N, C-alpha and C positions, 0 to 999 in steps of 0.2 A: 280484215272485212267483218268478223264475226263478233271482234274486239269494238270495234265500232259501234255494232249495232245493239250490243250489250252496253255501253256506256249512254248512247242517247235512251234506252229503255232506263238505266240507272237514272239517268238526270230528270226523266220524266218522274219517275217514283217518288224521288227526291222532292221535285216542285209539288207535286201531290200531296206528298206527308206535309211539306211545310204550309199549304191551300189548309189543310184538314185542322192543323193545328191552331192557325191563327185564327179561321171561324171557329174553332171549341173556346181558344181563349179570350175570342173580342164578346163571346156571350159572357163569360167570368170577368173580366178584368176592362172590357172596353179596348176598341181597334188601337189607338196609340199605347195604350199599356203593352197590348198582347204582340204589336208590333216591337215593341222595344223590350219585352221579353224574348221573344223569338230571335233577334239582334244578340241580345248578351248570348244567349246559349250559344250562337254560332260561333261567337266570338270566343268564348270558353273553349269549345272543343278546338277551333283554329289554334289557339296559343297552346293548348295539352298537344296537338299534333306536330305542331313544331319544336316544343320542347322536347317531344319523343324522340323525333327525328335527329334532334341536334345531340341528344342523347347516344343515341346509335351510331351517329358520323363519328363522336369523339372517343369512343370506345374502338370503333374501327379504326383509327388514326392510331390511338396506342398499340392495338395489337399490330398494326403495319410497323412502329417503330419498333417494339420488342423484337419483332420477327428480322426485321434489317439489322439490330442489333447484334444478335445470334449470329447472323451469317457471318456478319464482320467479324465475331470471336472465331469461328471456325476457321475463316480465311485467316487470321492473324497464328494460329495455333499451328496451323499447317505449316504458312511460311516459316514460324520459328523451329519447325521441328526437320525443315529440308535441308539444312547445313550438315547436320548428322546422318540423314539419311544417304545423304551421296557421296558417303566414303567408303562404302561398298559397294558392289555390283548388287546384291540383294536388295540395299537399300535404295537404289535406283527403280528397281523394279516394283518396291511396296510404293515410292512416289509417285510413279506414275498411274500404278492402280489406285491410289487414294485421289490422285489428282481426276482421273475420270470420275471415279464414284463420286466426288463432289461436285462435277458438272452436270453429271447425270442427276444428281437430288436435288441440286440447283433449278435444271430445266424442267423437272417434275413438280417440284413446288410450285415454279409460276405457271405451270398449265393449268393448276386447279384453281 
């Protein structure tokens, strides 16, 4: 509820700032040119915002792919070492402990 109120107040402040900028610019440039200048500035800000968000999303997808590939590599290494570990009783214990550690690490990584 408090965020809704803050959003409404912020929207009102934004509208008042646009009105003040429009009045000031209309005295300097005329009404039509002032409206065009404000619209152009808003379009520029919106374009920059979309570009920044697109860049952030792209970096996040890249990090996720890298994280998934490292998990696949760890799983592949663990599976390739499994036959040699299964030959002895100590190896079986190490394999179980390693598997549990891998499961716990994966679960903890997904929780964050």
